[in-house]
C-alpha positions in Angstrom: 133.5 110.0 101.4 131.9 107.7 103.9 131.9 104.1 102.8 130.2 100.9 104.0 131.0 97.4 103.1 128.3 94.8 102.6 129.4 91.2 102.5 127.4 88.0 102.1 129.3 84.8 102.8 127.7 82.1 100.6 127.1 78.7 102.2 130.2 76.7 102.4 132.6 79.6 102.2 135.6 79.0 104.6 135.9 81.7 107.3 139.5 82.4 106.2 138.2 83.2 102.7 135.6 85.6 104.0 138.3 87.3 106.2 140.6 87.6 103.1 137.9 89.1 101.0 137.0 91.7 103.7 140.6 92.6 104.2 141.1 93.2 100.5 137.9 95.4 100.3 139.1 97.4 103.3 142.5 98.0 101.7 140.7 99.0 98.5 138.7 101.6 100.4 141.9 103.1 101.9 143.5 103.2 98.4 140.5 105.2 97.1 140.4 107.5 100.1 137.1 106.3 101.4 136.3 106.6 105.2 135.1 103.2 106.2 132.3 103.7 108.7 130.3 100.4 108.7 130.6 96.7 107.7 127.5 94.7 107.2 128.0 90.9 107.2 125.5 88.2 106.5 126.1 84.4 106.3 124.0 82.2 104.1 122.4 79.6 106.3 120.9 77.8 103.2 117.4 77.8 104.6 115.9 80.7 102.7 115.9 83.1 105.6 116.0 86.8 104.9 119.4 88.4 105.5 119.0 90.6 108.6 122.1 92.8 107.9 121.0 93.4 104.3 117.7 94.8 105.6 119.6 97.0 108.0 122.0 98.0 105.4 119.2 99.2 103.0 117.6 101.1 105.9 120.8 102.9 106.8 121.4 103.7 103.1 118.0 105.5 103.1 119.0 107.3 106.3 122.2 108.5 104.5 124.5 106.9 107.1 127.2 106.5 104.3 127.8 107.7 100.8 128.9 104.6 99.0 128.8 100.8 99.5 131.6 98.5 98.4 130.9 94.8 97.8 133.2 91.9 96.8 131.1 91.2 93.7 127.5 91.6 92.5 127.0 87.9 93.0 128.0 88.4 96.6 125.6 91.3 96.9 122.5 89.9 95.3 119.9 87.9 97.2 118.7 85.7 94.3 119.6 84.8 90.8 118.4 86.9 87.9 118.1 90.6 87.2 115.6 91.5 89.9 118.4 92.4 92.3 119.5 95.2 90.1 116.6 97.1 91.6 118.6 97.4 94.9 121.4 99.1 93.1 118.9 101.4 91.4 117.3 102.1 94.8 120.8 103.0 96.2 121.5 105.4 93.3 118.1 107.0 93.8 119.0 107.5 97.5 122.2 109.1 96.5 124.4 106.2 97.5 127.2 105.0 95.2 127.8 101.3 94.4 131.2 99.8 93.7 132.0 96.1 93.1 135.6 95.2 93.9 135.7 92.3 91.5 133.9 94.0 88.6 135.6 97.3 87.8 132.8 98.3 85.4 130.3 98.1 88.3 131.1 101.5 89.7 128.4 104.1 89.7 130.9 106.8 90.9 132.8 106.4 87.6 131.8 109.1 85.1 132.3 106.5 82.4 129.5 104.4 83.8 126.8 107.1 83.4 124.8 104.8 81.2 125.0 101.9 83.7 122.2 102.9 86.2 119.7 103.8 83.4 120.4 100.4 81.8 120.0 98.6 85.2 116.8 100.4 85.8 115.4 99.3 82.4 116.5 95.7 82.9 115.0 95.6 86.4 111.7 97.1 85.3 111.6 94.7 82.3 112.3 91.8 84.6 109.5 92.9 87.0 107.1 93.2 84.1 108.1 89.7 82.8 107.5 88.2 86.2 104.1 90.0 86.5 103.1 88.8 83.0 104.1 85.2 83.9 102.0 85.4 87.1 99.0 86.7 85.3 99.3 84.0 82.6 99.6 81.3 85.3 96.5 82.6 87.2 94.4 82.7 84.0 95.5 79.2 83.2 94.6 78.0 86.7 91.2 79.6 86.5 90.5 77.9 83.1 91.3 74.6 84.7 88.9 75.3 87.6 91.7 75.7 90.1 90.9 78.2 92.9 93.3 81.1 92.9 94.0 83.4 95.8 93.4 83.3 99.6 91.1 80.5 100.6 87.7 81.8 101.8 87.0 81.3 105.5 83.9 79.3 106.2 81.9 80.4 109.3 78.9 79.1 111.1 76.2 81.4 109.5 73.5 80.2 111.8 75.6 81.1 114.8 76.4 84.5 113.3 72.7 85.1 112.8 72.0 84.2 116.4 74.7 86.6 117.7 73.4 89.4 115.5 69.8 88.8 116.9 71.3 89.0 120.4 72.5 92.5 119.6 76.2 91.8 119.0 78.1 94.1 116.6 79.9 92.9 113.5 83.2 93.5 115.3 82.2 91.3 118.2 80.8 88.6 116.0 83.9 88.5 113.8 86.2 88.3 116.8 84.2 85.5 118.3 84.1 83.5 115.0 87.7 84.3 114.1 86.8 85.9 110.8 86.9 89.3 109.2 84.0 91.7 109.5 83.5 91.6 105.7 83.2 87.8 105.8 80.6 88.0 108.6 78.8 90.8 106.8 78.5 88.7 103.6 77.4 85.7 105.5 74.6 87.6 107.2 73.5 89.3 103.9 73.4 85.8 102.3 71.1 84.6 105.1 68.7 87.5 104.4 69.4 89.3 107.6 70.0 93.0 107.6 73.5 93.8 109.0 74.3 96.4 111.5 77.3 98.6 111.4 80.4 97.6 113.4 
């Protein structure tokens, strides 16, 4: 079975500790008879940047470049606090990729005794997503009631200039490019001015 290791060194982790963890995981793979094919390593820079190797790791998983991923711990694997990162484990399972945590023996989707683990994670992940969505909707409604504008700010354009360009025979595409606005924004401005708009 082809195995990959994903390791995320948290900010402040000494290099020797990272090396020790990786060595233990590699030995573990040998013990279980896994063929180690790839090691993906990310370092936490503490500035909120996306982990490039995590992105590559998930892409390779979907391309079936390995059969199982082994991590030091789920905390080491996850990208943020909370249950939302369980969706990545579920996505791996859906792609036919096993997930094993070296530190948490129960976190092993290859183990027949863990058959209920993935369905439970799927439910928790979906429930968490719904909770986040509900909170966002509640926040948006509250903001609207308080008169706070929600969403992308509307771009203001020089309507008179747009009208003049339209009269000169310029298309919506040309006008929108000249004014740095979308065609729909220009279209609405021209309609509001009472001018019949032409197609792009």
